[in-house]
Backbone as JSON Lines, residues from 0, in Angstrom:
{"i":0,"aa":"M","n":[24.83,40.38,123.8],"ca":[25.59,39.21,123.42],"c":[24.6,38.14,122.96]}
{"i":1,"aa":"P","n":[24.79,37.62,121.74],"ca":[23.86,36.61,121.23],"c":[23.99,35.29,121.99]}
{"i":2,"aa":"V","n":[22.89,34.53,122.01],"ca":[22.85,33.24,122.69],"c":[22.64,32.15,121.65]}
{"i":3,"aa":"A","n":[23.33,31.02,121.83],"ca":[23.15,29.87,120.95],"c":[22.74,28.68,121.8]}
{"i":4,"aa":"K","n":[21.94,27.8,121.22],"ca":[21.52,26.58,121.92],"c":[22.14,25.38,121.23]}
{"i":5,"aa":"I","n":[22.35,24.33,122.01],"ca":[22.86,23.08,121.47],"c":[21.67,22.16,121.18]}
{"i":6,"aa":"D","n":[21.69,21.47,120.03],"ca":[20.57,20.58,119.7],"c":[20.85,19.17,120.18]}
{"i":7,"aa":"K","n":[19.93,18.24,119.9],"ca":[20.04,16.86,120.39],"c":[21.27,16.14,119.84]}
{"i":8,"aa":"K","n":[21.78,16.58,118.71],"ca":[22.96,15.96,118.11],"c":[24.25,16.65,118.54]}
{"i":9,"aa":"G","n":[24.16,17.61,119.45],"ca":[25.35,18.29,119.96],"c":[25.81,19.45,119.1]}
{"i":10,"aa":"R","n":[24.99,19.86,118.14],"ca":[25.38,20.96,117.25],"c":[24.98,22.3,117.85]}
{"i":11,"aa":"I","n":[25.83,23.29,117.55],"ca":[25.54,24.66,117.98],"c":[25.47,25.51,116.72]}
{"i":12,"aa":"L","n":[24.39,26.28,116.6],"ca":[24.26,27.19,115.48],"c":[24.79,28.55,115.91]}
{"i":13,"aa":"L","n":[25.85,29.0,115.23],"ca":[26.37,30.33,115.54],"c":[25.37,31.37,115.05]}
{"i":14,"aa":"P","n":[25.09,32.37,115.85],"ca":[24.14,33.4,115.44],"c":[24.58,34.08,114.13]}
{"i":15,"aa":"K","n":[23.61,34.43,113.3],"ca":[23.86,35.02,111.99],"c":[24.74,36.26,112.07]}
{"i":16,"aa":"E","n":[24.52,37.1,113.07],"ca":[25.32,38.32,113.18],"c":[26.81,38.0,113.36]}
{"i":17,"aa":"I","n":[27.12,36.92,114.07],"ca":[28.52,36.52,114.25],"c":[29.06,35.93,112.95]}
{"i":18,"aa":"R","n":[28.27,35.05,112.3],"ca":[28.72,34.47,111.02],"c":[28.97,35.56,109.99]}
{"i":19,"aa":"D","n":[28.09,36.53,109.93],"ca":[28.26,37.63,108.97],"c":[29.48,38.47,109.31]}
{"i":20,"aa":"K","n":[29.63,38.84,110.57],"ca":[30.74,39.68,111.02],"c":[32.09,39.02,110.73]}
{"i":21,"aa":"M","n":[32.16,37.68,110.95],"ca":[33.41,36.96,110.77],"c":[33.53,36.31,109.38]}
{"i":22,"aa":"N","n":[32.51,36.54,108.55],"ca":[32.49,35.97,107.19],"c":[32.68,34.45,107.22]}
{"i":23,"aa":"I","n":[31.95,33.8,108.11],"ca":[32.02,32.34,108.25],"c":[31.08,31.71,107.24]}
{"i":24,"aa":"K","n":[31.61,30.78,106.46],"ca":[30.85,30.12,105.41],"c":[30.57,28.66,105.8]}
{"i":25,"aa":"P","n":[29.5,28.06,105.27],"ca":[29.22,26.65,105.54],"c":[30.4,25.77,105.13]}
{"i":26,"aa":"G","n":[30.7,24.78,105.96],"ca":[31.79,23.85,105.66],"c":[33.12,24.24,106.28]}
{"i":27,"aa":"E","n":[33.24,25.46,106.79],"ca":[34.5,25.86,107.43],"c":[34.7,25.03,108.68]}
{"i":28,"aa":"E","n":[35.96,24.83,109.05],"ca":[36.28,23.98,110.19],"c":[36.85,24.79,111.34]}
{"i":29,"aa":"F","n":[36.59,24.3,112.55],"ca":[37.03,24.97,113.77],"c":[37.66,23.95,114.72]}
{"i":30,"aa":"L","n":[38.72,24.36,115.39],"ca":[39.24,23.59,116.51],"c":[38.41,23.97,117.72]}
{"i":31,"aa":"V","n":[38.16,23.0,118.59],"ca":[37.37,23.25,119.79],"c":[38.24,22.89,120.99]}
{"i":32,"aa":"A","n":[38.44,23.85,121.88],"ca":[39.24,23.61,123.08],"c":[38.39,23.93,124.3]}
{"i":33,"aa":"D","n":[38.4,23.0,125.26],"ca":[37.66,23.28,126.5],"c":[38.59,24.02,127.46]}
{"i":34,"aa":"V","n":[38.12,25.15,127.93],"ca":[38.89,25.99,128.85],"c":[38.66,25.51,130.28]}
{"i":35,"aa":"D","n":[37.43,25.28,130.62],"ca":[37.04,24.7,131.89],"c":[35.67,24.07,131.69]}
{"i":36,"aa":"E","n":[35.01,23.68,132.76],"ca":[33.74,22.98,132.6],"c":[32.61,23.86,132.07]}
{"i":37,"aa":"N","n":[32.83,25.17,131.99],"ca":[31.78,26.08,131.52],"c":[32.18,26.92,130.32]}
{"i":38,"aa":"A","n":[33.33,26.64,129.71],"ca":[33.79,27.49,128.61],"c":[34.54,26.68,127.56]}
{"i":39,"aa":"V","n":[34.28,27.01,126.31],"ca":[35.02,26.44,125.18],"c":[35.49,27.57,124.28]}
{"i":40,"aa":"I","n":[36.53,27.29,123.53],"ca":[37.04,28.26,122.55],"c":[36.94,27.62,121.18]}
{"i":41,"aa":"L","n":[36.42,28.36,120.22],"ca":[36.39,27.92,118.82],"c":[37.45,28.72,118.07]}
{"i":42,"aa":"K","n":[38.28,28.01,117.29],"ca":[39.33,28.67,116.5],"c":[39.18,28.19,115.06]}
{"i":43,"aa":"R","n":[38.9,29.14,114.17],"ca":[38.74,28.78,112.76],"c":[40.07,28.28,112.22]}
{"i":44,"aa":"I","n":[40.02,27.18,111.48],"ca":[41.23,26.63,110.87],"c":[40.97,26.37,109.39]}
{"i":45,"aa":"D","n":[42.03,26.38,108.62],"ca":[41.96,26.05,107.2],"c":[42.88,24.84,107.0]}
{"i":46,"aa":"V","n":[42.28,23.64,107.03],"ca":[43.06,22.41,106.97],"c":[43.86,22.34,105.67]}
{"i":47,"aa":"R","n":[43.26,22.73,104.56],"ca":[43.97,22.69,103.27],"c":[45.21,23.57,103.31]}
{"i":48,"aa":"K","n":[45.07,24.78,103.84],"ca":[46.21,25.71,103.93],"c":[47.29,25.13,104.85]}
{"i":49,"aa":"M","n":[46.87,24.53,105.98],"ca":[47.82,23.93,106.9],"c":[48.62,22.83,106.21]}
{"i":50,"aa":"L","n":[47.93,21.97,105.44],"ca":[48.61,20.89,104.73],"c":[49.55,21.44,103.66]}
{"i":51,"aa":"E","n":[49.1,22.45,102.93],"ca":[49.96,23.06,101.9],"c":[51.22,23.63,102.53]}
{"i":52,"aa":"D","n":[51.08,24.29,103.67],"ca":[52.24,24.85,104.38],"c":[53.19,23.75,104.83]}
{"i":53,"aa":"L","n":[52.63,22.66,105.38],"ca":[53.47,21.54,105.82],"c":[54.24,20.92,104.65]}
{"i":54,"aa":"I","n":[53.56,20.75,103.53],"ca":[54.21,20.17,102.35],"c":[55.34,21.07,101.88]}
{"i":55,"aa":"E","n":[55.09,22.37,101.88],"ca":[56.12,23.32,101.44],"c":[57.33,23.28,102.38]}
{"i":56,"aa":"K","n":[57.07,23.22,103.68],"ca":[58.17,23.14,104.64],"c":[58.94,21.83,104.5]}
{"i":57,"aa":"A","n":[58.21,20.74,104.23],"ca":[58.85,19.42,104.1],"c":[59.8,19.37,102.92]}
{"i":58,"aa":"K","n":[59.54,20.16,101.9],"ca":[60.4,20.17,100.71],"c":[61.82,20.64,101.04]}
{"i":59,"aa":"S","n":[61.96,21.43,102.07],"ca":[63.28,21.99,102.41],"c":[64.05,21.14,103.42]}
{"i":60,"aa":"I","n":[63.48,20.02,103.84],"ca":[64.16,19.18,104.83],"c":[65.26,18.36,104.16]}
{"i":61,"aa":"D","n":[66.44,18.38,104.75],"ca":[67.57,17.58,104.29],"c":[67.42,16.2,104.93]}
{"i":62,"aa":"L","n":[66.93,15.23,104.15],"ca":[66.62,13.91,104.7],"c":[67.86,13.17,105.21]}
{"i":63,"aa":"E","n":[68.99,13.34,104.54],"ca":[70.22,12.68,105.01],"c":[70.64,13.24,106.37]}
{"i":64,"aa":"N","n":[70.56,14.55,106.51],"ca":[70.89,15.17,107.79],"c":[69.9,14.74,108.87]}
{"i":65,"aa":"L","n":[68.61,14.69,108.54],"ca":[67.59,14.27,109.49],"c":[67.85,12.83,109.95]}
{"i":66,"aa":"E","n":[68.18,11.94,109.01],"ca":[68.46,10.55,109.35],"c":[69.68,10.46,110.27]}
{"i":67,"aa":"R","n":[70.69,11.24,109.99],"ca":[71.9,11.26,110.82],"c":[71.58,11.76,112.22]}
{"i":68,"aa":"E","n":[70.79,12.82,112.33],"ca":[70.42,13.35,113.65],"c":[69.58,12.35,114.43]}
{"i":69,"aa":"I","n":[68.69,11.64,113.76],"ca":[67.87,10.63,114.43],"c":[68.74,9.5,114.97]}
{"i":70,"aa":"E","n":[69.68,9.05,114.16],"ca":[70.58,7.99,114.58],"c":[71.43,8.45,115.77]}
{"i":71,"aa":"E","n":[71.96,9.66,115.71],"ca":[72.76,10.19,116.81],"c":[71.94,10.28,118.1]}
{"i":72,"aa":"E","n":[70.72,10.75,117.99],"ca":[69.86,10.87,119.17],"c":[69.52,9.49,119.73]}
{"i":73,"aa":"G","n":[69.24,8.53,118.86],"ca":[68.96,7.17,119.3],"c":[70.15,6.57,120.03]}
{"i":74,"aa":"N","n":[71.33,6.79,119.48],"ca":[72.55,6.29,120.14],"c":[72.77,6.96,121.49]}
{"i":75,"aa":"R","n":[72.53,8.27,121.56],"ca":[72.69,9.0,122.82],"c":[71.74,8.45,123.89]}
{"i":76,"aa":"I","n":[70.49,8.23,123.5],"ca":[69.5,7.71,124.44],"c":[69.88,6.3,124.9]}
{"i":77,"aa":"A","n":[70.32,5.46,123.95],"ca":[70.72,4.09,124.29],"c":[71.91,4.09,125.25]}
{"i":78,"aa":"R","n":[72.91,4.97,124.98],"ca":[74.08,5.03,125.87],"c":[73.67,5.43,127.28]}
{"i":79,"aa":"R","n":[72.76,6.39,127.38],"ca":[72.32,6.86,128.7],"c":[71.5,5.76,129.39]}
{"i":80,"aa":"R","n":[70.58,5.15,128.65],"ca":[69.7,4.15,129.25],"c":[70.49,2.93,129.72]}
{"i":81,"aa":"Y","n":[71.44,2.48,128.91],"ca":[72.18,1.26,129.25],"c":[73.56,1.57,129.87]}
{"i":82,"aa":"K","n":[73.72,2.84,130.23],"ca":[74.93,3.29,130.93],"c":[76.21,2.86,130.21]}
{"i":83,"aa":"I","n":[76.25,3.18,128.91],"ca":[77.42,2.91,128.07],"c":[78.18,4.22,127.91]}
{"i":84,"aa":"S","n":[79.48,4.21,128.18],"ca":[80.28,5.43,128.03],"c":[80.73,5.57,126.59]}
{"i":85,"aa":"D","n":[81.02,6.82,126.2],"ca":[81.45,7.1,124.82],"c":[82.73,6.47,124.55]}
């Protein structure tokens, strides 16, 4: 198992064999999650692809229906909070 060291700026260089095996290129982005005090997980992400997917999904949203649902939910919460009956 390859070993990596952290430098003074907090950077970790992934070993070449891992970069080659996973076809990791300079500039790629990763999410970093701490599992516990001795372990982290790196997950490769493609921010551009994520944004493109979100934009595509947003195109199919019915804004009038969304506005109506938001208003209904707001009214429901207000009725419950201020103990107003229907």
